[in-house]
C-alpha positions in Angstrom: 0.0 0.0 0.0 1.3 3.4 -0.9 1.8 5.8 2.0 -0.4 8.8 1.9 0.2 12.3 3.1 -0.9 13.0 6.6 -2.7 16.1 7.7 -4.3 17.2 10.9 -7.9 18.3 11.4 -8.3 20.5 14.5 -11.8 20.0 15.6 -13.7 22.4 17.9 -15.7 19.6 19.5 -16.1 15.8 19.6 -19.1 16.1 17.4 -17.1 18.1 14.8 -14.4 15.4 14.9 -16.9 12.6 14.4 -18.5 14.4 11.5 -15.1 14.9 9.9 -14.3 11.2 10.3 -17.6 10.2 8.9 -17.2 12.4 5.8 -13.6 11.2 5.3 -14.4 7.5 5.4 -17.6 7.9 3.3 -15.5 9.6 0.6 -13.4 6.4 0.3 -14.4 3.4 -1.8 -15.1 0.2 0.0 -11.8 -1.2 -1.3 -9.9 1.7 0.2 -11.6 1.3 3.6 -10.7 -2.4 3.6 -7.1 -1.6 2.6 -6.9 0.9 5.4 -8.1 -1.6 8.0 -5.6 -4.2 6.7 -2.8 -1.6 6.8 -3.6 -0.6 10.4 -3.8 -4.3 11.4 -0.4 -5.0 9.9 1.1 -2.0 11.8 -0.5 -3.4 15.0 1.1 -6.8 14.4 4.5 -5.2 14.0 4.4 -3.9 17.6 6.4 -5.9 20.1 4.2 -8.6 21.7 4.3 -6.9 25.1 2.4 -4.0 23.6 -0.3 -6.1 21.9 -3.2 -7.0 24.1 -4.8 -9.5 21.7 -4.2 -11.8 18.8 -0.7 -12.9 19.8 -0.4 -15.3 16.9 -1.4 -12.5 14.4 -4.4 -14.5 13.1 -7.7 -12.8 12.8 -9.2 -9.9 14.7 -10.3 -9.8 18.3 -13.9 -10.9 18.9 -15.7 -9.8 22.0 -18.8 -11.0 23.6 -20.1 -9.1 26.7 -23.1 -10.4 28.6 -24.9 -7.8 30.6 -27.5 -8.8 33.1 
């Protein structure tokens, strides 16, 4: 994956930041979103194992099930 330029969006509120994120990701194609997730997953797997909380073998994504009574 080709590295993209990085820029900073200074939001005035959490709502503004969420709206910016929604617009940013909606502007991407489905393929670009999947590639972004895969890229971030690969970065995570490069971390030393002591910094990774889940998926020590690098297979799959963490699945969570929380039962609330």
